[in-house]
C-alpha positions as CSV (number, residue, x, y, z in Angstrom):
1,M,47.8,-68.8,43.1
2,L,49.9,-71.1,40.9
3,S,47.4,-73.4,40.9
4,I,45.0,-71.3,40.1
5,H,47.0,-70.1,36.6
6,T,47.5,-73.5,36.0
7,S,43.9,-74.0,35.7
8,C,42.8,-70.9,33.9
9,V,45.7,-71.9,31.5
10,S,44.2,-75.6,30.9
11,I,40.6,-74.2,30.6
12,L,41.9,-71.7,27.8
13,F,43.8,-74.3,25.8
14,H,41.0,-76.8,26.0
15,S,38.5,-74.1,25.5
16,I,40.3,-73.3,21.8
17,F,40.9,-76.6,20.7
18,Y,37.2,-77.3,21.5
19,V,36.0,-74.2,19.1
20,I,38.6,-75.4,16.4
21,N,38.0,-79.0,16.7
22,L,34.0,-79.0,16.6
23,S,34.2,-75.8,14.1
24,G,36.6,-78.3,11.9
25,Y,34.5,-81.3,11.3
26,L,31.4,-79.5,10.5
27,I,33.5,-77.8,7.8
28,L,35.3,-80.3,6.4
29,L,32.2,-82.6,6.4
30,K,30.2,-79.7,4.0
31,Y,33.3,-79.8,1.9
32,I,33.0,-83.2,1.1
33,Q,29.4,-83.1,0.3
34,K,30.1,-80.2,-2.2
35,T,33.4,-81.3,-3.5
36,Y,32.4,-84.9,-4.4
37,N,28.8,-84.4,-4.5
38,Y,28.4,-86.8,-2.1
39,E,26.0,-87.2,0.5
40,N,25.6,-90.5,2.8
41,F,25.0,-89.6,6.8
42,W,26.7,-93.2,7.7
43,F,29.9,-92.5,6.4
44,A,30.1,-89.7,8.7
45,T,29.1,-91.5,11.5
46,L,31.7,-94.5,10.6
47,L,34.3,-91.9,10.3
48,S,33.2,-90.3,14.4
49,I,34.3,-93.4,15.2
50,L,36.8,-94.6,13.1
51,F,39.7,-94.0,15.5
52,V,37.7,-96.0,18.5
53,P,40.1,-99.0,18.4
54,F,43.0,-97.1,19.3
55,Y,41.7,-96.7,22.7
56,L,42.4,-100.6,23.4
57,I,46.0,-99.5,24.0
58,F,44.7,-98.0,26.7
59,F,43.8,-101.2,28.4
60,G,47.7,-102.0,28.2
61,V,48.5,-99.4,30.9
62,P,48.0,-101.4,34.3
63,T,46.9,-98.1,36.1
64,I,44.4,-97.3,33.8
65,R,43.0,-100.8,33.4
66,K,43.0,-101.1,37.6
67,R,41.5,-97.9,38.0
68,I,38.9,-98.8,35.4
69,K,38.1,-101.7,37.1
70,T,37.7,-99.7,40.5
71,Y,34.1,-98.0,39.4
72,S,30.9,-99.5,40.3
73,R,28.4,-100.6,38.1
74,T,26.5,-97.7,38.9
75,T,29.6,-95.3,37.9
76,L,30.1,-97.0,34.5
77,L,26.0,-96.9,33.7
78,F,26.7,-92.9,33.1
79,P,29.6,-93.1,30.0
80,F,27.4,-96.0,28.7
81,L,24.0,-94.1,28.6
82,A,26.1,-91.0,27.4
83,G,27.2,-92.9,24.8
84,F,23.8,-94.2,23.7
85,I,22.3,-90.6,23.9
86,Y,25.3,-89.6,22.0
87,T,24.9,-92.2,19.1
88,V,21.4,-90.8,18.8
89,E,22.3,-87.2,18.0
90,S,25.1,-87.9,15.9
91,L,22.9,-89.8,13.8
92,L,20.5,-86.6,13.8
93,I,23.3,-84.4,13.4
94,F,25.0,-86.1,10.4
95,Y,21.3,-86.6,8.4
96,S,20.4,-83.0,9.2
97,I,23.9,-81.3,7.6
98,N,23.7,-83.5,4.9
99,N,20.3,-81.7,4.1
100,L,20.6,-78.3,5.5
101,T,22.9,-75.4,4.5
102,L,26.1,-74.7,7.1
103,S,24.5,-70.9,7.8
104,Y,20.8,-72.8,8.5
105,Y,22.1,-75.9,10.4
106,T,24.7,-73.1,12.5
107,I,21.4,-71.1,13.5
108,L,19.0,-74.1,14.6
109,R,21.8,-75.8,16.3
110,S,21.8,-73.0,18.8
111,S,18.6,-74.3,20.8
112,F,20.8,-75.8,23.2
113,V,20.2,-72.6,25.0
114,I,16.6,-72.9,25.0
115,W,16.9,-76.4,26.3
116,N,18.7,-75.5,29.0
117,I,16.0,-73.9,30.7
118,P,13.9,-77.0,31.9
119,F,16.8,-78.7,33.5
120,F,18.2,-75.4,35.2
121,I,14.4,-74.9,36.5
122,F,13.4,-78.5,37.3
123,F,16.9,-80.5,37.8
124,L,19.0,-77.9,39.3
125,K,16.4,-76.1,40.8
126,K,17.6,-72.5,40.2
127,Q,16.0,-69.5,39.2
128,I,17.2,-67.8,35.5
129,R,17.8,-64.1,35.0
130,Q,16.1,-62.2,32.9
131,L,18.5,-61.4,30.4
132,Y,19.2,-65.3,29.5
133,Y,14.9,-65.4,28.5
134,I,15.7,-62.3,26.5
135,G,18.3,-64.2,24.8
136,C,16.5,-67.0,24.0
137,L,13.3,-65.1,22.9
138,F,15.8,-63.5,20.1
139,L,16.9,-66.8,19.2
140,L,13.1,-68.0,18.7
141,V,12.7,-65.0,16.4
142,S,15.9,-65.8,14.5
143,Y,14.6,-69.5,14.3
144,S,11.0,-68.2,13.2
145,I,12.4,-66.2,10.3
146,M,15.2,-68.6,9.3
147,M,12.9,-71.7,9.3
148,Y,10.2,-69.9,7.3
149,E,12.8,-68.5,4.6
150,Y,13.9,-72.2,4.0
151,L,10.6,-73.9,4.1
152,K,8.8,-72.0,1.9
153,H,11.5,-73.2,-0.9
154,D,11.4,-76.3,0.4
155,I,8.7,-78.1,2.7
156,N,10.8,-81.3,3.0
157,L,13.7,-79.7,4.7
158,W,10.9,-79.7,8.0
159,K,12.3,-83.1,8.8
160,S,16.1,-81.9,9.0
161,S,15.0,-79.1,10.9
162,I,13.0,-80.9,13.5
163,S,16.5,-83.2,13.5
164,V,18.7,-80.2,14.9
165,I,16.2,-79.2,17.1
166,F,15.7,-82.4,18.9
167,S,19.5,-82.9,18.9
168,C,20.4,-80.1,20.7
169,L,17.8,-81.7,23.5
170,L,20.4,-85.1,23.5
171,N,23.1,-82.4,23.7
172,T,21.6,-80.7,27.0
173,L,20.8,-83.9,28.6
174,Y,24.3,-86.0,28.0
175,N,26.0,-82.5,28.9
176,I,24.1,-83.2,32.4
177,L,24.7,-86.3,32.6
178,I,29.3,-86.1,31.9
179,E,29.3,-83.3,34.3
180,Y,27.5,-85.0,37.2
181,S,29.5,-88.1,36.8
182,V,32.9,-86.9,36.3
183,K,32.2,-84.5,39.4
184,K,30.2,-86.8,41.4
185,Y,31.6,-90.3,41.1
186,S,35.1,-88.6,40.2
187,I,35.7,-90.5,36.9
188,N,38.9,-89.7,34.9
189,H,38.4,-87.9,31.6
190,L,40.2,-90.2,30.2
191,D,38.4,-93.3,31.5
192,F,34.9,-91.7,30.6
193,Q,36.4,-91.2,27.1
194,I,37.1,-94.7,26.8
195,I,34.1,-96.1,28.0
196,F,31.9,-93.7,26.5
197,Q,33.7,-94.1,23.1
198,F,33.5,-97.7,23.1
199,S,29.8,-97.6,23.8
200,Y,29.4,-95.4,20.7
201,F,31.3,-97.6,18.7
202,V,29.1,-100.8,19.6
203,F,25.9,-99.0,19.1
204,A,27.4,-97.2,15.7
205,I,29.5,-99.6,13.7
206,I,27.4,-102.2,12.4
207,P,24.5,-99.9,10.5
208,S,27.4,-97.7,9.6
209,V,29.5,-100.1,8.2
210,I,26.7,-101.6,6.5
211,M,25.7,-98.5,5.1
212,T,28.7,-96.9,3.7
213,I,29.6,-100.2,1.8
214,D,25.9,-99.8,0.0
215,R,26.7,-96.1,-0.9
216,P,30.7,-96.3,-0.7
217,P,32.3,-92.6,-1.2
218,P,34.6,-91.8,-3.9
219,I,38.3,-93.1,-3.0
220,T,41.0,-90.5,-3.8
221,S,44.0,-89.8,-1.4
222,H,42.4,-86.4,-1.0
223,L,39.2,-87.5,0.5
224,I,41.2,-89.8,2.7
225,I,43.2,-87.0,4.3
226,V,40.0,-85.0,4.8
227,S,38.3,-88.0,6.4
228,L,41.2,-88.8,8.6
229,L,40.9,-84.9,9.8
230,I,37.3,-85.3,10.1
231,S,37.7,-88.5,12.6
232,A,40.7,-86.4,14.4
233,C,38.5,-83.6,15.0
234,L,35.6,-85.3,16.4
235,Q,38.0,-87.1,18.5
236,F,39.6,-84.3,20.4
237,Y,36.4,-82.4,20.2
238,F,34.8,-84.7,23.1
239,Y,38.0,-85.2,24.9
240,N,38.1,-81.3,25.2
241,K,34.5,-81.3,26.3
242,I,34.9,-83.9,29.1
243,I,37.7,-81.8,30.7
244,I,36.1,-78.6,30.4
245,L,33.1,-80.3,32.1
246,G,35.1,-81.7,34.8
247,I,36.9,-78.3,35.8
248,N,35.7,-77.1,38.9
249,N,35.9,-73.5,38.0
250,Q,34.5,-70.7,40.7
251,L,33.8,-68.2,38.2
252,V,32.1,-69.6,35.2
253,P,30.6,-73.2,35.7
254,S,31.6,-75.7,33.0
255,N,27.9,-75.8,30.8
256,V,28.2,-71.8,31.1
257,L,31.3,-72.0,29.4
258,L,30.6,-74.3,27.1
259,S,27.6,-72.3,26.1
260,G,29.9,-69.4,25.4
261,L,32.3,-71.1,23.4
262,D,29.2,-72.8,21.2
263,I,28.1,-69.2,20.8
264,I,31.7,-68.1,19.8
265,R,31.8,-71.5,17.2
266,R,28.5,-70.5,15.3
267,I,29.5,-66.7,14.8
268,A,32.3,-68.5,13.0
269,L,30.4,-71.3,10.9
270,L,28.5,-68.3,9.7
271,L,31.0,-66.6,8.4
272,F,32.8,-69.8,6.8
273,S,28.8,-70.6,5.4
274,F,28.7,-67.4,3.7
275,L,32.2,-66.7,2.3
276,M,33.4,-70.3,1.3
277,F,30.3,-72.4,0.7
278,G,28.2,-69.3,-0.6
279,D,25.3,-70.0,1.4
280,T,22.0,-67.7,0.2
281,I,21.7,-64.6,1.8
282,N,18.8,-62.0,1.6
283,S,17.3,-59.6,3.5
284,S,15.4,-62.3,5.6
285,I,18.3,-64.3,6.5
286,I,20.2,-61.0,7.6
287,I,17.8,-60.1,10.1
288,S,17.4,-63.8,11.4
289,I,21.2,-63.6,12.1
290,L,21.1,-59.9,13.5
291,F,18.6,-61.3,16.2
292,F,20.9,-64.5,16.5
293,L,23.7,-61.9,17.4
294,G,21.7,-59.9,19.6
295,S,20.8,-63.6,21.6
296,S,24.7,-63.9,22.0
297,V,25.2,-60.5,23.2
298,C,22.6,-61.3,26.0
299,M,24.3,-64.7,26.6
300,F,27.6,-62.9,27.3
301,G,26.0,-60.4,29.0
302,E,23.9,-62.6,31.3
303,Y,27.5,-64.7,32.0
304,F,30.5,-62.2,31.6
305,I,29.8,-58.8,32.7
306,P,31.5,-58.0,36.2
307,E,27.8,-57.3,37.8
308,S,26.6,-60.8,37.0
309,T,29.6,-62.7,38.1
310,R,29.3,-62.7,41.9
311,K,26.0,-63.9,41.9
312,L,27.1,-67.3,39.2
313,Q,27.1,-68.9,42.1
314,I,23.6,-68.1,43.5
315,K,22.0,-69.0,40.3
316,Y,23.7,-72.4,39.1
317,A,24.4,-75.1,41.1
318,E,27.5,-77.3,40.7
319,M,26.6,-80.8,39.8
320,D,28.4,-82.2,42.6
321,E,25.9,-80.6,45.2
322,V,23.2,-82.5,43.1
């Protein structure tokens, strides 16, 4: 009983900070863009790896160093490959957020629930219930209305729009890699984070430094503080994500929990986008948001109503069974 209680507290703690950190860095990035009129997605990339060198401290801990040495090359390949995929995803995200409003970006970024379908069917070999498909259909309607509304005013936004949608595919892909490797090979959460972050650092450091020097941000004490907060949010967000994906929860599978948390986060971001950043809102955008909220209701109904909880084990395979 104590173990179950501790697990629930851990899930709740990391879930809350997952939402706060992942929402916070996007809001602060948009804040820099609007306050300083500065758009350089390579600077955002540089901020995302700013604290990575601090992970070298962990190599000074004998137990951590010895534990990492015990992993086989095959095992270490998973965080390395996830780091590469995350690098590409991050560049697409930072590029897109510079060119799109936060509300438009938020709606499009929800397409990860649609990309889950082929992985559930072909990788996990499990059925998907009708309510999930209805939720995805609502999302597609929401995307269509929102994309039409924005692209009719600026056709050049299609590149950023496609970038966001493709980034969701990459997000789903490395989530699968993380959950599979952490559970299948019992990789410690901290060890995965260290290897993953250094992989991301190696791929991103040279171009991000060069492009930031080429187009430097305005240097103010205020901007430095905000930048450090963005860097911290990005580091803590991914650590919370790895822990959530590594938790063996019999009631709600890890990927399902992340889907629910991302829906909550996106609703909060929509509120910020209209109240704080003054994103354009009209009847078409309101209808798009209503379909988005309808999709969210379907997703929560699919995963969290009592009638469905007893079937969750049938619908979704745990990654260590693959």
